N, C-alpha and C positions, 0 to 999 in steps of 0.2 A: 444411476445418470451420471455421466462426466461431470466435472467441476465447471463450474460456470465463471466467466470473465468477472473479475470484481469490478465493483459500481465505484467510479471516480467522484471524488468531491466537484472535481471539475465539470464534470458532465451535468452534476447537479443544477449548477448555475446555467449551464448552456441550455439545458431542459428540453433537447432536443428529441426527434423520433427515434434516434436509436438507443439512447438512455431511456426513453420510455418501455422500448422494446426489451430491453435488457433488464430493467426493473420487472418487469411483466413476468420474464422468466425467472427470476430470484423468487419473487411471489408465488409462482404457480410451484416450484420446485419445494418452497415451505410448506405450503399447503398439501401436496402429496406427501411430504415426509412425515407430516402432523397427521394423517391419516393413517399411514404405517406405523407411527407410534401410538397410536390408538390401539392397533390391533395390538400390538406389544403389550399395550397397559393391558387390555381385557382379559388378555391369555395370562397375564402374570396374578390378575386378580382371581381366576379360576385357580390356578395353583394354591394358593393359599388358601380359600374357601372351601373346596371340596377335596380334602385328602381321599376320600374313596373315589375319585375321577382323578386321582394324580397321573397315572400313566397318560392318560389321555390329553388331561390339560399341558403336561410337558410337552408331549409331541407338537401341540399345534402352537406352543409357545416357540417350540422350537423352527417351525416351521415358519411360523412370522419373522423369525429371526432369520431365516435363509431369505426370505421375500424380500427384507427389507436389505440386506445385503445385494441380492439378485437387479434390486431397482437401482443402485447406488452404482452398478457396473454395469447398467443398460446403457447405450449408447442412441440416443435418439437420432433421426436423421436431419441434417441440416440443408435447411433449403439453400436454393444456389441464391438468393438476394442475399440471405442472410450471410453467406461465406464471402460474396463479392463486396459487401459491407464492411466485412470485417479483414479483409486483403486490403481496401482502399485506406483505412484508419489506422493500418498498422498494427492491430492488436498482436500481442504474443500469445502463443499458445500458452494454456493453463496446464501446468506438470501438477504431480502430486510427490511430495518427499516418501521415503521409507516407511516412514512413522505413520503416514495417511495411507497408505497402502496395507498397513498391517489393521490401522482402526478400521479400513473398508472391509477387511476381509474378517475381520475380529467377530462377527455375528455366525459366521460359518462355522468357525470353529468352537464355538460356543453351542451351536446345534448340535454339533458330532458329539461333545460331551453328554449334551442331553439325553439324548437315544441312548448313548453307552450306559447310564443310570438308570433307565425308565422301570426296572424292575426291581431296584433297591429299596429296600424299607424306608419308608417315610418316619418324618419326624414332626413335632409341633413347631411350625415356622411362624407364630404369632407374634414374638416380639422385633421381628423384621421387616411386618408387612408394611406399618407406616411409613417407614423411613424410605421404601423401594418405592411403593407405590405414588407416594406424594413427591418424589423427584421426578417419575416419569409424566406424571399429571401437570409437575409444574413446567417442564421444557414443552408439553405439547400444548397446555392451557395458557401459557404467558408469552411463549415464544413462538413457536410453529403455528397455531392457530388462536394466537391472544392478541391483545389491543397494541402491543407493543410493535407487530409487525402487520397490521391490520392493513389493507390498502384502500379501505374504503375512506378513512377519515384522511389522508393523504390526498387520494382523489378530491374529495370536496374542498380541501384548501386550496388545491391546484385552480380548480374552476373557479372559487371566490376570487384567488389573484388577479386571473387572468380577465376576469370582468373588470376588476378594479384598474387593470392596464390598461383595457381599451377606451375605458371611460374615461380615464387621464389623460391618454392621447388625443381624445375626441376634443379636448379642450382648446378652445381659439387661442392664437396669440395675445390677444388684448385682453383677454379673460384669464389668463394666467396669473396664478400668485404664488410667493415664496412659502405659502402653507400647505398650496398642492404638489409641490415640488417634494418637500420636507414629508407629508403624510405619504408620498408613491414610496419615496427612499426607505422609509420605514417599514412599509407593508413589502417592499422588495425584500430587505433584509431578516423579516419576519419569515418569510416564504422560504428564502435561502436556507435559515437555521432550522425550519422544519422540515426541509429535504435532508439537510446532513443529517438530524435525529434519525429518521426514517429509514435513511442508508446504511449507518451507522448500526442500528438496530437489527437489522436486516443481516450484517456481516456477522453481529455478535451471534445471531441466531444460528447461523450457517456451521460456525465455530461449536457452539454448544450442541449441536445435534450430532457431532463428533466425538469431541473430549468429555461432555458431561455425560451424554449418554453411553458411551462405552464405560466411563467409570461406574456409572450405577447399574448397570449390567453385570460387571463385573463384581461387584459387591454380590449381587446375588448368586453369580457362580461360586463365588468362595465361601459362602453361607451354606449352598448346599454340600459343598466339600465338607463341611463342619458339621452337618447332620445326617448324611449318608455314609454312615460308617462301611456298610458293606461293598457302599462303591468308591471306596479310599483309593483303590490301587487305580482305578479310572481317572481318579483325580491327580494322582502322585504322578501318572505317566502324561497328564496333560498339563503339570505345573510351569514347565519351559515356556510355552504356547501362552500360557495364561500372565505371566513375568513378561515376555516379552509385548504382548498388549497393554499391561499395564503401563510399562515403561513408556511405550509408545503414546500412550495417552497423557501420561504426565509430562512428556517432552512438549508433546503438540499444547498442552496447557500452559506450560512455562514459555513457549514461544507465541501462543495467543497473547500473554500480557505484555511482551515486547513488543508486538503488532500494535496490541491497544495502545500504549504509548505512544508510540509512533504515529497512528494514524490519530489521536489527539491533538498531537503536537502539528501535524499537517493540517487537521479540521480547523485549528485556533489561527494558524498563520493564513489560512485560505480567508475565513470570516474577517480578517481585520485586512484584506485586500479589496479594493474595489471591485464591484461584480463585471464591472465593463473589462479592466485587465484579466480577470481568472478567464473570462472565455477565450481570450489568445493563447492558445498554449505555444504559441512560437510568433511573439510579437514581430518579427521579420518577415514570415512569409505565409502566414495561415491566419486565417479569425473564421468562428463561424458563430453563429446567431441569429436571432428573428428581428426582420424587417418587415416594414408594412410597406407594399406596392401598389401605386396608384392606377386604377383600372377605370379608364373614361369610358362611360357608357351616354347612350344619346341622350338621356334626361338627369341624368345625376354622376356621380364620380364615386366609385367604391376604393376604400383601400383595405387590401387583404393581406391577412397575415402571411407570412412565408420563413420557413428554416433556410437560412441561407449558409453557403460555406465559400471562401475565396480564397484562391492561391495567387499569391502574388509571382510566382516565378512562370506559372501558364498565364498568368491574368485571365483568369476562367473563374466565373460566378454560378455555381449551382445553386438552384430555390426549388423549393418543393413547398407548396400551400400546405399548411398544418397549423393545428391549434391542439394546445394538450388537453388530453382528455376526449377529445373527439375521434371516431373513426375517419381514416383516410386512405387513400390507395396510394399513398405517397410516389404520385408523378412529377418527375423532376423535370427541371428546365436546364439547359446551360445557356450561359452567355459568354461572349469574348469581349473583354471590358477596352476601352480604345481608351476613353478619358473619365474623371470623374471631378465634378464640381459642384461645392456646396452651393445651397438655394440660400437665397438672402431672405430675409422676412417681409421685404417688399412685395416679392413674386409671388408668395403662396400664404395660405391663413394659418398653414400647420407649420408646428415648430419642428427641428430636428431632421430638417428634409436635404438631400441633395440628389443630382442627376448622373446617370451613369448613360456616355454612350456606349453603344455595343453593335458589332458586326451585323448585317443583314435586318438591320432596323430602321428606319427613315427617322423616328423620334426616340430622344431619349427614354430612359425608364427612370421616374422619379420614386426614390425611397425614402422612409422614415424611418430612423433610428429611435430608440426606447429613451433616448435621454441624451445630454449634450456630451457628457463624455464618452458616451456610445457612439455619437455621432464623429467624434473628434478619431477614436478608435478605428473607425471605419474610412474614412479619410486618410488617415495614416498609412493603412494598409493597403489602400488604392491608390496610393501616391495622389493624393489631393494636393490641387495646385497652389493652394496657400503656403507660406513659410512655416507659417506655426506648426505644421502636421507633420514636419520633419520627424524621422526616426529620432527620437530623443533617448531611447531606453538604452541602448548600447553605450552610449558617452559616459550616463551616467554612473553604470556598473562598473564600466573599465577604469573608473578613476576609484572607487571604493577601494580601501585598504583596510584588511582585518588585521588588527594588531596581534591577534592570538594565533594566527596561522604560524605553522611550524615546516620545517623543511629536512629533508634527509642528505643535509650537507654534514661535514665531520664532525660539526659542533654539536649538530642533532643526535648523530648516530653514538658520539661518546656519551652523549647525554642517558640515553637509551640503553648504552651497555653497563653504565654507572648504576642506574636505578634498578636495573632487573637486579644485577649484582647484589645490591645492597637488600634488595625485599627477598633473595635467596637466601642470604646470611642471616636473617633476621624474623622473616615473617612467613614462611612457608606452609607453617601448623595455625597461621591466623584464622578464626572463625569467620565465615564470609568474608574472604579475600578475595576482590575484584567485584564483590556482591554490594557491599555497603560501602557508600562515596563520604569522600571528605568535604571540606568545606568548599564552597564553588571560588571565591575569591581568592582564597588562601592557596589553592590547587593553581589558579589560573596567573596568580602571582608567582608562585613556584618554576612555573614552566617558563615565562617570559624571564626571569632572571638565567633560567639556563640556555634560553637560546640567545642568550647575549654576550659576546665574550666578555671575560673570560669563562664565562659557565660556571658550573657548580661541579666540585669536586665530591669523591666519595665519601669523603671525612663530613663534609656539610649535609650531605643527602641523608648521613647516617643520623642525624639528630632529629629526622622527622619522623613520626609514626608510620606504620605501615601501610593504614588506610590512604594517608596523604600521598604516600607514592604511587600505591595503585590508582589512585584516580589520576595522578600526574600522567602516569604511562595511557590512561585509556584518552586523557586530555590531548596529549601529544600525537597520537595515533589517530584521533578522531578530526583533528584540525590540520592536519597535512596536506598542503597544497593541492596535492593528488593521493588519493588512496594508496595504500601498499599494492592491494589488487588493482591496477590501474584501471581507468573508465574504457579504455581500448579494449580490455580482455576480461570485461566484467559479465559479460552474458556467454562468454566461453566459459569461464569458471563454473557458472550456474549449469550450463550444458552438460559440462561433465559430471557433475554431481548426480544428473538423471541417467546416465549410462548404465548398464547393468554395474552390480558390484565389484566383480572381478574386473573390470576394466577402467574404474574410477583414479586407482593411485597411479597408474601410468599416465594418463591423460593429463591429471593434475601435474604430476613432474613435469609433462611437455610443455603446459604452459608454462609453469614457474621460470623454467629457462627464458620464457619470450620477455620475463621482465625484465626492467631496469638492473643492472647489478647491484644499487645500493638498496632496491627493493627486495631482492632477492636475500641480500645480509640481513636488512631488517628484519623482515620475515623467519629468517634463521633462527636471530635472536629471541625473538617474541616466542617462536613455538616450541625451541627448546626448552624457553622458562617455563611456558604453559606447561609443557608435559610434566616438568618437577613438580608444578603446582599439584596439578590433578593426580600426581604419585601420591602425595598426602591428602585424596580426597575423604578418607575415614575419618579426619579429623578438621579439615578445613571445609569440608563439605563440597568442595568446588570439582566435579567431573568434567572430564573434556565435553560432555553435552551443554554443561552449565554454561562452561568458559566459550563455549560457541556461540551460545545465546546472547552473551555479554557481547563479547568483542567482534561479532559479525556486522554489525552495523557501521564500524569503524574501519573495520580491515578491508571491509568489502562495501565501501558506501557506493550507493547506486547514483549515477549519472543525473537520473531523474527523479523527481519529485511528486510521486503519484502514489495511487492505493496499491498499485499494481506491483511496482516497487519495493514497497512495503510488505507486502504479502509474500514476495521472493524472498525476504529474509530468513522465513525458515528453512529455505537451500543454501543460503549463505553460511548459515549457523553448521549445516552438515559439512561445507568446505571448509571451515575452520575448525569442527570436530574432527576431520580427516587429516589435517596438517598436523592436529596435536597428536593423535595416535599413532601417525607414521612420519613423525617428523625427522626418526633417523634416517630412514629410506628417502623423503624427500629432500632432505637439506644435508647429503653427504659433505664430512667436513671438508676444507679446502686448504691449501697453504696460503700463505701470506694473511694479511688483515686488507680489508676492505678499507678501514677508516683511515690508513695512511694514503690511500688515493683520491679521497675526496679535499676539494679546499675548503679552506678555513673562511668563511664569511667576513665581509667589511662591516664592522657595525655601524648599524644605522638608527637613529632615534626613532622610538615606537610612538606614533601619533597618539595624542589622547583625544581629542575632538577634531576629528576631519572635518571640515567645512567645503563644500563642492558648490560650482554655480553650473547652470546647465546653458549654453549658449544656444539662441535662436539661430537654428540653419536655413539656409534657402535650401528648397529641395533638387535644385538644379547643380549645385557645387558638386566639385568632385568627392569632397569629405563626405558629404551627405551621402553621396551613391555608394561611398566605400563604407560606411557606417551600416546603412541598408543590408549589403551583400553579408555583413558578419551578423 
């Protein structure tokens, strides 16, 4: 089966029908893989238990591996609605790295080797039995079919939270208390945290079923090679394939550690952000979330929960009656919004309500948000008439100044060249170079001094230890105002590494020529330096692959902060690795020095504790309308 789209933490907060559908697909896939892994486990046990049936057991084991790989390669049909939803939401196609392709087809290679040695003499395998079987059993029982990814617990918590939310929203205006609001906020935060944990466990299980499972079976294959002396030649012929598989699994595991760190950082950042703001993936143009719509009946009035999406550019509101955990046909209605007005507490006994006038309807729709902050967000995105709801985010963000931001001006390029030369003179054989970091405060202070005239000379830089200098290089590259591979070309570089291997170098070379000149020069300096570092990998343990993992999040920083962008780090690592290995071809020597053409910046004071104020704007002013467009 093809790889599924990663689950976004933001979608956990929105908790819409599309997220629930994607979550179910991931859970079904883990369950299917768990059953397949169970087949592999049972057949492996037969190998150890029945030496007299070894030939048949190994044949079944090889067949189960082939079945697992075939299931991975099978492409289930995508429904027309799923395709339409994917297109509307702009979901990027999920691709695979060379290592993942190698991992995916590894089991077929293993099966071929098993079939080749079926007639070889068996030997006692008891010492290895507990180790291998326990690893497979742990993957199946704890991750694929175990409590860490069990959908029943999360569904139960979802139902409990929805019941609490409905009960909370049914409280009358005069009955509200601060304790109720505080408890609702606590319950929501607890539910979001649990959702994040569930999604994280699913991502970890999906990675473990690739890298850890392959490594376990690789151990089994190596064990067979040691014991089947008569089949030694068969294994000898297969060593190259096994080596490629092991290296792919190790690189995949290293990439996973990097992805896990970035995912944890994103998760912690989102947990600190109010959930109402997390729902707005584009605070100026789009919002989605749950609203309760008032439906008047002859005898009573109902408030029906809907999942709503609104586009400011189209002034279009899409609503779907939906409650998490319940089956639904997902019947969608569309409204063209004319005006949006908050309902005062004197005109309705429910809180957080607002009216929208729509085309082809004589009476306005009355909608209820989930909290006061949620109400303000909906009023802002729908251009609520009260001046408080003017778009305030752009003004605050535009005024923020990051004192650690670096630039590819003459001063920055001189620092980069000097620090790389000092590292090359003194530290290329340092163990763990670029892997071990220096003290953060000292590194920040060093880069700030270097970025302010007159900068730092080579003689001054030579007084610092190697790990401090390498950390300064990473800090400089990571904090550039725009990454070395610019945002505009980010996705094109990722597409280039997904091409056939014979086309990658040529395509990356073409894209490099589209970068600004200073970016090309900085990349040339950095990649030439990293090639020298990797040339000493026997001593410093930093291969091009390891250096790619370290520098990819900085050199190819993504314009978005999403789980999908973090998952694409593995492709960015491959791009940096290719640049290091082919630096001589991609960065040919040129006459002249770019440093002489770059302007020296005027020294400006670095703000230590900037204080900002946010003006209240009227939504009818030209400046407010301009802010919204940005």
